N, C-alpha and C positions, 0 to 999 in steps of 0.2 A: 503494500499499499504505500503511495505516495502522497505525503502532506507538504503543504507550504506554510511555514511558520514566520509570521510578520510582528516582531517584535524589537521595539527600539531600545531596550534594557539590554547590553551586551553579557552582564551576568545571567539574568533570568533568560534570554536567549539560548547561551551556552547549556544551562542546567536542562532547559525543556527537550533542546536538540537531544542531548547527550540521552535522555530517558528513553526518548522517541526511538532513537537509532539502536539501544539496548533492545527495546522489544521488538526491533525488527523492522520498524517502520524507516521508510525511506524519507528525508526531509530536506527541504531548499530552504535557508534562514535569510530575510531579508529584514532590513531595519527601518524602511519607513514607507509611508503608504504608495508613493510613486514606484518605487521600487516593486512593490507588492503587485501592483497595477500590471505593471511588465512582464514579471513572470506569469502571473494568471494567464495574459494574454497570449504568452509564448511557450506556455506548458500545458500539461495535463495532470491533473490533480484529483486524488478522491477525495480529500478534503482540506480545507484551508482555516487555521487559525489566525485570528485577526487580534491584535491588540487596537483598543478604541483609542488611546490617546498616541498616537505617531506622527512624526514631522512629514511635511508634505501635503499627506490629505490622512485624514484619520479613518480609524478602521469603520466608521460608519458610512463616511464618503466612499470608502474602496468598495464596502458592501452594495451601499445604494446604486453605483456605477454598473458594478458586473450583473447585478439584478436585471436592470435595466436594458444590457445587452445581452439577456437571456441565457446567462451562466447559473445553473441549478448547483451544480458542485456544492456540497454541504459545508456551512461555516460556523465554528464556533468564537466567539468573541471573548477575548478577556479583558479585564478591567479593573481599575481599584475603586470605581464607581459604584455603591452598592444601591444608590437611590432606586424606587420602584419606576420612576419617569426614565431612567436612563437604560434599564432595561426593557421598558416598554418600546422606547426608540429604538433598539438594536432589533429587537424581534419582528416589528413592523417594518423594518428595511430589508427585512429576508432572513435574519439570523435562525440557524436551527438550534442554537443553545448558547447560554449565556455564562460565564466563570467569573466569580467577582475573586479578585487578588487580596491579599494572599490565598493561594489553594494547596491542598496537598496533591503530588504529582500521582498518586492513588486515583483521586478523584477525576483528574485530567484525563489519565488513561481510561478509565470507565466511562467517560463523557463521550471520549473520540472512540472508543469501541461501538457505543448506542449511538452516534451519530452516524458512523459508515454502515451500521446494520440496517438503519432507517432509509438508507440511499440504495443499499445494494440487496436487502433482506438478508436473511441468517447465512453466513458464511462457515462451511464446516471446517473442523479440524484439520481434515484431511483431504488432499487433492489427490485426485488420480489420472493416470492416463495409461492405456494399456495395462500392463502387469505392475506398474511402478505404481508407488504410494509416496505421496511427501506429508508427514506430519508437523505441523505448524507446532504442536507443544513441544517436541522434541527435537526438531530439526532433522530428524530422521528420513532416510530414502531407502524404503524397504521395496522388496520382491520377493515374494514368497516368505522362506523362513530367513533370509539375508536383511541385513541392513546396515547402513554406514551413517554416521552423524556428518551433516554438511555443514562446514564453517559460513558466517554470513553471506557473503558474498556469491559463493556457490549455492546456497539456498535460495537467496532472492532470484538469482537467476534462472534458477530450475524452476520456480515457481512462475517467473514472466514466462516461461517458455509454455507450462503447461495451461497458464491462462490464455495463452496465444496459439496453442496446438491449432495446425492445419492451416497458419498464417505464417509467411515467411517476415522475418524481423531482421532487417539489415543490423549491421555491426554499429552503426549510429543509433539505429533504434535502441538496442540493447544497451549500449552507453547510457544513455539520457534514462530509461528505465531503472536500471541497476544501480548506477552511480550518481545520476542526479544532473539537473541542468546545467550547473554551472562546474561539473568536476574538470580537473586537470587532468586526469586520465585519458590515454587516446584510445583508438579502436585495437591496438596489439595487446591490451588488458582483456579485452573479449575474446580474443584469439586464445589467450592463455586459460583463461576460464573454461570455454567451450571444450578446450581438452582435459582440463580436470575433470569437468563433469562427465564426457563420456569413458574416462578411467572409473568413475564412482558407477556410474548405470553399468558398466561391463563388470564390475566388482561383485555386485549384487546380482548377478547372473539375469539379467533384464534384455528382453527381446526389444526393446525401446531405443531406437538412434535418433541421435541430432543430425538430422540431414542438412546438406548444405547445399544452396546453389550459386554457381559462381555471379558476382556482381549483383547477388539479389537477398541473401541472407539466410536464416537457420530456421527450423521447425521441427518438431519431432514428430516421427512416423513410428509404426509399429505394425 
């Protein structure tokens, strides 16, 4: 799952980003409303977290604009304001939820999970393709009685391929979906991790293949 975090306090942004990435969310962090709009217009996100009080454009202004443009991505507002009028303003502008600072990270995670469930419906703990099972709870890739625990990047790439099976994703697509919109990594990293995943798939005895088409991309076949 890919999230945009727009929070102008560097310490808060870093703390939230760290906890989200630990829980295997992919996060793009920005620090003002104008930059948030640029990222929303240039990327594809499963959820957006907006601080209300930001320079450039406030979270409410960003939210109002993207809703007018037809963006239906769920939005969680973060704010130090607790007055009921402020909450009403945010919800009327199109927010899906509202969290007042200071907040517990556990509550933030719970609200993000709930927000994403409302958008996409229930998401199972396991994803399946062919004879492969990818377990989000344990990060295991399984086939029959064999399993292997995938490191974070391998897990995210495998999940991306499973979610898009039958669709060829270019190296650039995978780079953006797995590493993020503003990554310093290059497509060489994609090739390396494709190689790693092929070895993982073979190690559990699966018949699934990562099929490549020259100058087009990669997809899973079985």
